[in-house]
PATOR-378590 format. One record per atom (N, C-alpha, C): atom name; y, z, x negated; residue in one letter. Coordinates in pm, whole numbers, plus 32768, in hexadecimal, padded with zeros to 4 digits. Layout:
# residues N
ATOM atomo north   up east residuo
ATOM    CA     Y    Z    X       A
...
//
This chain:
# residues 75
ATOM atomo north   up east residuo
ATOM     N  E8F8 B460 1A7E       X
ATOM    CA  E966 B4AD 1A46       X
ATOM     C  E951 B543 1A55       X
ATOM     N  E92D B576 1ACB       X
ATOM    CA  E91B B606 1AD8       X
ATOM     C  E8B2 B63D 1A77       X
ATOM     N  E849 B5EF 1A5E       X
ATOM    CA  E7E2 B61B 1A01       X
ATOM     C  E81D B634 1977       X
ATOM     N  E87E B5E1 1953       X
ATOM    CA  E8C1 B5F2 18D2       X
ATOM     C  E909 B678 18CD       X
ATOM     N  E941 B6A3 193E       X
ATOM    CA  E988 B723 1942       X
ATOM     C  E927 B797 192B       X
ATOM     N  E8B0 B78E 1963       X
ATOM    CA  E84D B7F8 194E       X
ATOM     C  E823 B7FC 18BC       X
ATOM     N  E80B B789 1881       X
ATOM    CA  E7E5 B784 17F3       X
ATOM     C  E854 B7BC 179B       X
ATOM     N  E8CF B796 17BB       X
ATOM    CA  E942 B7C8 176F       X
ATOM     C  E94B B861 177C       X
ATOM     N  E939 B893 17F6       X
ATOM    CA  E940 B923 180E       X
ATOM     C  E8D7 B96D 17BD       X
ATOM     N  E85F B938 17B9       X
ATOM    CA  E7F4 B978 176B       X
ATOM     C  E817 B97E 16D7       X
ATOM     N  E850 B911 16A4       X
ATOM    CA  E876 B90E 1616       X
ATOM     C  E8E3 B976 15FA       X
ATOM     N  E945 B97E 1651       X
ATOM    CA  E9B0 B9E1 163F       X
ATOM     C  E976 BA6D 1644       X
ATOM     N  E91E BA88 16A2       X
ATOM    CA  E8E2 BB0D 16AE       X
ATOM     C  E892 BB33 1632       X
ATOM     N  E84C BAD4 15F9       X
ATOM    CA  E803 BAEF 157D       X
ATOM     C  E863 BB18 150E       X
ATOM     N  E8D5 BAD3 1508       X
ATOM    CA  E935 BAEC 149D       X
ATOM     C  E97F BB71 14AD       X
ATOM     N  E992 BB9F 1528       X
ATOM    CA  E9DB BC1C 153D       X
ATOM     C  E97E BC93 1558       X
ATOM     N  E8FD BC7E 154B       X
ATOM    CA  E89E BCE9 156C       X
ATOM     C  E8A6 BD61 150E       X
ATOM     N  E8F4 BD56 14A4       X
ATOM    CA  E907 BDC8 1449       X
ATOM     C  E964 BE32 1485       X
ATOM     N  E9B0 BE0D 14EE       X
ATOM    CA  EA12 BE67 1529       X
ATOM     C  E9FD BE70 15C0       X
ATOM     N  E9E2 BEE6 15F2       X
ATOM    CA  E9C3 BEFA 167F       X
ATOM     C  EA38 BED1 16D8       X
ATOM     N  EAB1 BEF5 16B3       X
ATOM    CA  EB26 BED5 1707       X
ATOM     C  EB3A BE3D 1710       X
ATOM     N  EB35 BDF9 169F       X
ATOM    CA  EB45 BD68 16A1       X
ATOM     C  EAD7 BD26 16F3       X
ATOM     N  EA5E BD58 16E2       X
ATOM    CA  E9EC BD22 172C       X
ATOM     C  EA02 BD30 17C2       X
ATOM     N  EA2C BDA5 17EC       X
ATOM    CA  EA45 BDBE 187A       X
ATOM     C  EAB8 BD68 18AE       X
ATOM     N  EB20 BD57 185F       X
ATOM    CA  EB90 BD02 1887       X
ATOM     C  EB62 BC72 189C       X
ATOM     N  EB0C BC42 1845       X
ATOM    CA  EADA BBB8 1853       X
ATOM     C  EA7D BBAB 18CC       X
ATOM     N  EA33 BC13 18EA       X
ATOM    CA  E9DD BC12 1961       X
ATOM     C  EA34 BC07 19DE       X
ATOM     N  EA9F BC54 19E4       X
ATOM    CA  EAF9 BC51 1A57       X
ATOM     C  EB33 BBC4 1A6B       X
ATOM     N  EB5C BB86 19FE       X
ATOM    CA  EB92 BAFE 1A07       X
ATOM     C  EB28 BA9C 1A37       X
ATOM     N  EAB0 BAAA 1A02       X
ATOM    CA  EA44 BA4F 1A24       X
ATOM     C  EA21 BA56 1AB8       X
ATOM     N  EA1D BACE 1AEF       X
ATOM    CA  E9FA BADF 1B7C       X
ATOM     C  EA60 BA97 1BD5       X
ATOM     N  EADC BA90 1BA9       X
ATOM    CA  EB43 BA4C 1BF8       X
ATOM     C  EB36 B9B4 1BF5       X
ATOM     N  EB01 B97E 1B88       X
ATOM    CA  EB02 B8EC 1B7A       X
ATOM     C  EA7B B8A8 1B8B       X
ATOM     N  EA0F B8F4 1B8A       X
ATOM    CA  E98A B8B7 1B98       X
ATOM     C  E961 B8AB 1C2A       X
ATOM     N  E908 B84E 1C43       X
ATOM    CA  E8CF B83D 1CC8       X
ATOM     C  E867 B8AA 1CE2       X
ATOM     N  E84C B8C7 1D60       X
ATOM    CA  E7EE B934 1D81       X
ATOM     C  E767 B92B 1D3A       X
ATOM     N  E729 B8B5 1D36       X
ATOM    CA  E6A7 B8AB 1CF3       X
ATOM     C  E6B5 B8BE 1C5B       X
ATOM     N  E728 B89D 1C25       X
ATOM    CA  E73F B8B2 1B96       X
ATOM     C  E752 B947 1B78       X
ATOM     N  E78B B98F 1BD7       X
ATOM    CA  E79D BA1F 1BC5       X
ATOM     C  E715 BA63 1BBD       X
ATOM     N  E6B5 BA33 1C0C       X
ATOM    CA  E62D BA6A 1C04       X
ATOM     C  E5F1 BA51 1B7A       X
ATOM     N  E607 B9DA 1B46       X
ATOM    CA  E5D5 B9B9 1AC1       X
ATOM     C  E61E BA0C 1A56       X
ATOM     N  E69E BA22 1A6C       X
ATOM    CA  E6EA BA77 1A10       X
ATOM     C  E6B0 BB04 1A0C       X
ATOM     N  E68F BB38 1A82       X
ATOM    CA  E652 BBBE 1A8A       X
ATOM     C  E5D3 BBC4 1A35       X
ATOM     N  E57E BB60 1A44       X
ATOM    CA  E501 BB5C 19F5       X
ATOM     C  E51F BB59 1960       X
ATOM     N  E583 BB0C 193A       X
ATOM    CA  E5AA BB01 18AE       X
ATOM     C  E5DB BB89 1879       X
ATOM     N  E62C BBCD 18C8       X
ATOM    CA  E662 BC4F 189D       X
ATOM     C  E5F2 BCB6 1894       X
ATOM     N  E595 BCB3 18F0       X
ATOM    CA  E522 BD0F 18EA       X
ATOM     C  E4D6 BCF8 1867       X
ATOM     N  E4C6 BC7B 1843       X
ATOM    CA  E480 BC58 17C7       X
ATOM     C  E4CC BC8E 174D       X
ATOM     N  E54F BC7D 174C       X
ATOM    CA  E5A1 BCAE 16DB       X
ATOM     C  E59A BD47 16D1       X
ATOM     N  E599 BD89 1745       X
ATOM    CA  E599 BE1C 1742       X
ATOM     C  E515 BE56 1711       X
ATOM     N  E4AE BE05 1708       X
ATOM    CA  E431 BE32 16CC       X
ATOM     C  E449 BE54 1638       X
ATOM     N  E49B BE03 15F8       X
ATOM    CA  E4B8 BE16 1569       X
ATOM     C  E531 BE71 1552       X
ATOM     N  E58E BE70 15B4       X
ATOM    CA  E609 BEBF 15A7       X
ATOM     C  E61E BF12 1625       X
ATOM     N  E5D9 BF82 1631       X
ATOM    CA  E5DF BFD4 16AB       X
ATOM     C  E66B C005 16CF       X
ATOM     N  E6C4 C00E 166F       X
ATOM    CA  E74B C03D 168B       X
ATOM     C  E796 BFDD 16E7       X
ATOM     N  E766 BF62 16F5       X
ATOM    CA  E7A7 BEFD 1749       X
ATOM     C  E77B BF04 17DB       X
ATOM     N  E71E BF5C 17FC       X
ATOM    CA  E6EB BF65 1885       X
ATOM     C  E758 BF80 18EB       X
ATOM     N  E7C2 BFC0 18C3       X
ATOM    CA  E831 BFDC 191D       X
ATOM     C  E868 BF5A 1959       X
ATOM     N  E85E BEEC 1911       X
ATOM    CA  E892 BE6C 193F       X
ATOM     C  E84A BE3A 19BC       X
ATOM     N  E7CF BE63 19D0       X
ATOM    CA  E783 BE38 1A46       X
ATOM     C  E7C7 BE67 1AC7       X
ATOM     N  E813 BED1 1AC0       X
ATOM    CA  E856 BF03 1B38       X
ATOM     C  E8C4 BEA4 1B69       X
ATOM     N  E8ED BE46 1B15       X
ATOM    CA  E956 BDE7 1B3A       X
ATOM     C  E91C BD65 1B75       X
ATOM     N  E898 BD59 1B74       X
ATOM    CA  E858 BCE1 1BA8       X
ATOM     C  E81C BD02 1C30       X
ATOM     N  E84C BCC1 1C9A       X
ATOM    CA  E819 BCE0 1D1F       X
ATOM     C  E783 BCBF 1D2C       X
ATOM     N  E73B BD16 1D74       X
ATOM    CA  E6AD BCFF 1D8D       X
ATOM     C  E69B BC91 1DF4       X
ATOM     N  E6E8 BC98 1E5D       X
ATOM    CA  E6DD BC39 1ECA       X
ATOM     C  E755 BBDB 1EC2       X
ATOM     N  E73C BB5D 1EA6       X
ATOM    CA  E7A9 BAFD 1E96       X
ATOM     C  E7BD BAA7 1F12       X
ATOM     N  E77D BACA 1F81       X
ATOM    CA  E78C BA7C 1FFC       X
ATOM     C  E81D BA77 2029       X
ATOM     N  E864 BAE6 201B       X
ATOM    CA  E8EF BAEA 2047       X
ATOM     C  E94A BA90 1FF2       X
ATOM     N  E918 BA63 1F80       X
ATOM    CA  E967 BA0E 1F28       X
ATOM     C  E957 B97A 1F4B       X
ATOM     N  E8FD B95A 1FA6       X
ATOM    CA  E8E4 B8CE 1FC7       X
ATOM     C  E961 B88B 2001       X
ATOM     N  E9AF B8D3 204E       X
ATOM    CA  EA2A B89B 2087       X
ATOM     C  EA89 B86E 2019       X
ATOM     N  EA8A B8B9 1FAD       X
ATOM    CA  EAE3 B89B 1F3D       X
ATOM     C  EAB9 B81A 1EF7       X
ATOM     N  EA37 B7FB 1EF7       X
ATOM    CA  EA03 B788 1EAE       X
ATOM     C  EA23 B704 1EF3       X
ATOM     N  EA46 B709 1F72       X
ATOM    CA  EA5E B68D 1FBE       X
ATOM     C  EAE9 B657 1FA4       X
//
């Protein structure tokens, strides 16, 4: 089930990538609902998207680098 949430999040991000604010809002939501290892994968996905759309790089600031502190939340 959690894997489905990551896939869904990626699809939503692709669809809203035309607007920086919407993209950032979806990133914030995703960080709250994804598991720590999925957040790492999300970061990689966003880095990939920002290669084509550099204006979206601001969204990376909403994705934590170190997700260890989120492990308590996943239990």
